[in-house]
C-alpha positions as CSV (number, residue, x, y, z in Angstrom):
1,M,-55.7,-61.5,-24.9
2,N,-56.0,-60.2,-21.4
3,L,-53.2,-62.6,-20.3
4,T,-50.9,-61.3,-23.0
5,L,-51.5,-57.8,-22.0
6,L,-50.8,-58.6,-18.4
7,R,-47.5,-60.2,-19.3
8,A,-46.5,-57.2,-21.4
9,L,-47.1,-54.9,-18.5
10,F,-45.2,-57.1,-16.2
11,W,-42.1,-57.2,-18.3
12,L,-42.2,-53.4,-18.9
13,S,-42.3,-52.8,-15.1
14,L,-39.3,-55.1,-14.6
15,A,-37.4,-53.2,-17.4
16,A,-38.1,-49.9,-15.7
17,L,-36.7,-50.9,-12.3
18,P,-33.0,-50.6,-13.1
19,V,-33.5,-47.3,-14.9
20,T,-35.3,-45.9,-11.9
21,G,-32.5,-47.1,-9.5
22,Y,-29.8,-45.6,-11.7
23,T,-31.5,-42.3,-11.9
24,A,-31.9,-42.1,-8.2
25,D,-28.2,-43.0,-7.7
26,L,-27.3,-40.3,-10.3
27,V,-29.3,-37.6,-8.5
28,E,-27.8,-38.6,-5.2
29,S,-24.3,-38.4,-6.6
30,K,-24.9,-35.0,-8.0
31,S,-26.1,-33.6,-4.7
32,E,-22.8,-34.5,-3.0
33,P,-19.7,-32.4,-3.8
34,V,-16.8,-34.1,-5.5
35,V,-14.1,-32.1,-3.7
36,V,-14.7,-30.5,-0.3
37,P,-12.4,-27.4,0.0
38,E,-10.7,-27.1,3.3
39,V,-8.8,-23.8,3.2
40,A,-7.7,-22.3,6.4
41,R,-8.3,-18.6,6.6
42,R,-5.5,-16.3,7.8
43,D,-5.4,-12.7,8.8
44,I,-3.4,-10.4,6.5
45,E,-1.9,-7.2,7.8
46,L,-1.7,-4.5,5.2
47,P,1.7,-2.9,4.8
48,R,2.1,0.8,5.8
49,F,3.9,2.8,3.2
50,P,5.4,6.2,4.2
51,S,3.8,9.1,2.5
52,N,7.1,11.0,2.1
53,D,5.2,14.3,1.7
54,F,7.6,16.4,3.7
55,N,11.1,17.1,2.5
56,L,14.2,18.9,3.9
57,G,17.2,19.9,1.9
58,L,20.5,21.8,1.9
59,F,21.8,23.7,-1.1
60,A,24.7,25.8,-2.2
61,G,25.5,27.8,-5.4
62,S,26.1,31.3,-6.7
63,F,24.1,34.5,-6.2
64,A,24.6,37.3,-8.7
65,T,23.5,40.5,-7.0
66,Q,22.9,43.3,-9.5
67,N,25.5,46.0,-9.1
68,F,27.5,44.0,-6.5
69,G,28.9,41.0,-8.3
70,T,28.5,37.3,-7.7
71,S,29.2,35.4,-4.5
72,A,28.6,32.0,-3.0
73,V,25.2,31.3,-1.4
74,E,24.1,28.5,0.9
75,G,20.8,27.7,2.5
76,V,18.1,25.3,3.6
77,R,14.8,24.3,2.0
78,V,11.7,22.9,3.7
79,G,8.8,21.7,1.6
80,Y,5.5,19.8,1.5
81,D,4.0,17.9,-1.4
82,I,0.3,18.9,-1.5
83,T,-0.4,16.6,-4.5
84,E,1.6,14.8,-7.1
85,D,1.5,18.1,-9.1
86,F,1.6,20.9,-6.5
87,F,4.0,21.6,-3.6
88,V,4.9,24.4,-1.3
89,Q,8.4,25.3,-0.2
90,S,10.1,27.7,2.2
91,V,13.8,28.8,1.8
92,L,16.2,30.5,4.1
93,A,19.6,31.4,2.7
94,Q,22.6,33.8,3.1
95,T,25.3,35.3,0.8
96,K,27.6,38.3,0.8
97,V,27.8,41.4,-1.3
98,S,30.8,43.7,-1.9
99,D,30.9,47.3,-3.0
100,A,34.6,47.1,-3.9
101,N,33.9,48.5,-7.4
102,F,32.1,51.5,-6.0
103,R,35.0,52.2,-3.6
104,Q,37.2,52.8,-6.6
105,I,35.0,55.8,-7.5
106,L,33.3,56.9,-4.3
107,P,35.3,57.4,-1.1
108,G,33.8,55.3,1.6
109,G,31.8,53.2,-0.9
110,V,28.1,52.4,-0.6
111,F,28.1,50.2,2.5
112,P,29.6,50.9,5.9
113,K,31.9,47.9,5.3
114,Q,33.2,46.7,2.0
115,T,31.5,43.3,2.5
116,E,27.9,43.0,3.9
117,P,25.8,39.9,4.5
118,L,22.7,39.4,2.4
119,R,20.0,37.2,3.9
120,Y,16.7,36.2,2.5
121,Y,13.7,34.0,3.1
122,N,10.7,33.2,1.0
123,F,7.6,31.1,0.7
124,S,6.8,29.7,-2.8
125,V,4.4,27.4,-4.6
126,G,5.7,25.0,-7.2
127,Y,4.1,22.9,-10.0
128,N,5.6,19.7,-11.4
129,L,5.4,20.3,-15.1
130,L,7.1,17.2,-16.5
131,P,7.2,14.3,-14.0
132,G,8.7,11.1,-15.4
133,E,11.9,9.0,-15.5
134,V,15.3,9.4,-16.9
135,F,17.9,6.8,-17.6
136,V,21.1,6.8,-15.6
137,G,23.4,4.8,-17.8
138,S,21.9,2.1,-20.0
139,K,20.2,0.0,-17.4
140,Y,18.8,2.1,-14.6
141,A,15.9,4.5,-14.6
142,R,15.2,7.1,-11.9
143,P,12.2,9.2,-11.2
144,F,12.6,12.8,-12.4
145,Q,10.7,16.0,-12.1
146,F,10.9,19.4,-13.8
147,Y,9.1,22.1,-12.0
148,L,8.2,25.8,-12.1
149,I,8.1,27.8,-8.9
150,A,7.2,31.3,-7.7
151,G,6.7,33.1,-4.4
152,A,7.4,36.0,-2.2
153,G,9.5,36.9,0.9
154,S,12.0,39.3,2.3
155,T,15.7,40.2,1.7
156,S,17.8,41.8,4.4
157,L,20.8,44.0,3.3
158,D,22.6,46.8,5.0
159,S,20.1,46.8,7.9
160,Q,17.2,47.2,5.5
161,K,14.5,44.8,4.6
162,H,13.2,44.6,1.1
163,A,10.0,42.8,-0.1
164,T,11.2,40.2,-2.6
165,F,9.5,38.2,-5.3
166,N,11.1,35.2,-6.8
167,F,10.4,32.9,-9.7
168,G,12.3,30.2,-11.6
169,S,12.5,26.5,-12.4
170,G,14.3,23.4,-11.3
171,M,14.9,19.7,-11.6
172,R,14.8,16.9,-9.1
173,L,16.4,13.5,-9.7
174,F,15.4,10.8,-7.2
175,Y,18.1,8.4,-6.1
176,N,15.5,6.4,-4.1
177,D,12.2,7.0,-2.2
178,Y,14.0,9.2,0.4
179,L,16.9,11.0,-1.3
180,S,16.9,13.2,-4.3
181,L,19.3,15.6,-6.0
182,Q,18.0,19.1,-6.9
183,M,19.1,21.9,-9.3
184,D,17.4,25.2,-9.0
185,A,17.5,28.5,-10.9
186,R,15.7,31.6,-9.7
187,D,15.4,35.3,-10.1
188,H,15.0,37.4,-6.9
189,I,13.4,40.7,-7.6
190,F,13.5,43.5,-5.0
191,S,13.9,47.3,-5.0
192,M,16.6,49.1,-3.1
193,D,18.1,52.7,-2.8
194,L,21.4,52.9,-4.6
195,L,23.1,56.3,-4.4
196,G,19.9,58.0,-3.5
197,T,17.9,56.4,-6.4
198,R,15.4,53.7,-5.9
199,Q,16.0,50.9,-8.3
200,R,14.4,47.5,-9.0
201,T,17.1,44.9,-9.1
202,Q,17.3,41.4,-10.7
203,N,19.3,38.9,-8.7
204,L,20.0,35.6,-10.3
205,E,20.6,32.5,-8.2
206,L,21.8,29.0,-9.4
207,S,22.1,26.2,-6.9
208,V,22.4,22.5,-6.4
209,G,21.6,20.5,-3.3
210,A,20.3,17.3,-1.7
211,T,16.8,16.7,-0.3
212,V,15.6,14.1,2.1
213,S,11.9,13.1,2.0
214,F,10.0,11.7,5.0
């Protein structure tokens, strides 16, 4: 019986030898990676995008001066975009006024000359109320802004300077990142002495122009 037991143990040990070797080979194969990645690293330079926060534009249109008719106006705008919603803008412009109607009633008219230059400048704060896009034709969409604006400045007329408040609205249509078309409507409010009576006047301006951002 002891001999039989020894034979059984012998054959069991022989049967275990291949299994042990296979397991060792399997463990060794798992420790080695199947695919060794060889990716060369490269330096990437991030692109620099222009902020385009500053803008400069020219405009022209009509200026309806209360009591003195409507005449052409032209000027320049300089602005800065504080955020996507708020911006500041400064405007310098010039037009002409005429007292031709008064000269038909009053000898000598109101001004020393029949036509006098009117110049104004102001500083305003704007808010982009409806930024978005509009379609130009059926295939192309362009960025679009509708804004509200208000500010204060000064108006020079007949050698006198008048504190002026302005408010209005406008639209900007961007042709690309640098060029936009702008339409603006504003009311310029200032007081002036007319025939010895101080009167607050409403002076409406409608203009169109082009603006370059940089």
